[in-house]
C-alpha positions as CSV (number, residue, x, y, z in Angstrom):
1,M,31.0,-52.4,-60.1
2,L,31.7,-50.2,-57.4
3,E,28.5,-48.2,-57.9
4,H,26.4,-51.4,-57.7
5,I,27.9,-52.4,-54.6
6,I,27.5,-49.1,-53.1
7,E,23.7,-48.6,-54.5
8,Y,22.8,-52.2,-53.1
9,S,24.4,-51.6,-49.8
10,I,21.7,-48.7,-49.1
11,L,18.8,-50.8,-50.3
12,G,20.2,-53.7,-48.5
13,F,20.1,-51.5,-45.3
14,L,16.8,-49.6,-46.0
15,L,15.1,-52.7,-46.6
16,H,16.7,-54.7,-43.3
17,A,15.8,-51.9,-41.4
18,L,11.8,-51.7,-42.7
19,I,11.4,-55.4,-42.6
20,S,12.8,-55.4,-38.9
21,S,10.7,-52.7,-37.9
22,T,7.4,-54.2,-39.4
23,R,7.8,-57.9,-39.3
24,D,8.1,-60.0,-36.2
25,C,10.8,-62.3,-37.4
26,T,13.8,-63.7,-36.3
27,R,17.4,-61.8,-36.6
28,A,18.3,-64.3,-39.3
29,R,15.0,-64.6,-41.1
30,V,14.8,-60.6,-41.2
31,F,18.6,-60.7,-42.6
32,V,17.9,-63.2,-45.2
33,L,14.7,-61.8,-46.5
34,A,16.2,-58.3,-47.0
35,V,19.4,-59.7,-48.9
36,L,16.9,-61.8,-50.6
37,L,14.6,-58.9,-51.9
38,A,17.8,-56.9,-52.6
39,S,19.3,-59.8,-54.8
40,L,15.8,-60.5,-56.6
41,Y,15.7,-56.7,-57.5
42,G,19.3,-56.6,-58.9
43,L,18.0,-59.8,-60.9
44,T,14.9,-58.1,-62.5
45,D,17.2,-55.1,-63.2
46,E,19.7,-57.3,-65.0
47,I,16.9,-58.8,-67.0
48,H,15.4,-55.3,-67.8
49,Q,18.9,-54.2,-69.2
50,F,19.1,-57.4,-71.4
51,F,15.9,-56.0,-73.4
52,V,17.2,-52.4,-73.5
53,P,19.8,-51.4,-76.5
54,G,23.0,-50.4,-75.4
55,R,22.8,-52.1,-72.0
56,I,24.4,-55.0,-70.9
57,C,23.2,-57.7,-68.6
58,G,26.1,-59.1,-66.9
59,L,26.6,-61.5,-64.0
60,E,29.3,-59.6,-62.6
61,D,26.7,-56.8,-61.7
62,L,24.3,-59.7,-60.3
63,V,27.0,-60.6,-58.0
64,A,27.9,-56.7,-56.8
65,D,24.3,-56.1,-56.4
66,T,24.1,-59.3,-53.8
67,L,27.5,-58.5,-52.2
68,G,26.0,-54.9,-51.8
69,A,22.7,-56.1,-50.1
70,L,25.2,-58.6,-47.9
71,I,27.2,-55.4,-46.6
72,G,24.1,-53.1,-46.2
73,S,22.1,-55.7,-44.7
74,F,24.8,-56.4,-42.2
75,I,25.4,-52.8,-41.0
76,S,21.7,-52.3,-40.5
77,F,21.7,-55.6,-38.5
78,L,24.8,-54.2,-36.6
79,R,22.8,-51.2,-36.0
80,L,19.9,-52.7,-34.7
81,N,21.7,-55.4,-32.5
82,P,24.6,-53.8,-31.0
83,A,27.0,-55.9,-29.0
84,P,26.4,-56.6,-25.2
85,D,29.5,-54.4,-24.4
86,S,28.2,-51.2,-26.2
87,Q,24.7,-51.2,-24.4
88,R,26.3,-49.9,-21.3
89,S,25.7,-46.3,-20.6
């Protein structure tokens, strides 16, 4: 389960950074879009595992994927939108 959180944190981080650099959207929309895309990818991965012998399709994994996407997107959000105090030089 921890593996899913780590992997999807990276995916969420990268998707958030990519979307925020290529689209002129509000910060909230970029965050939601990054989490949604990473979670949908996790869903397709779980559906795929259902058809692979020896693999298990589990709701717990999807929850871990979504949690990881939330964490990674949030870290990217903080990196791209620092607090006003930290912008001083």
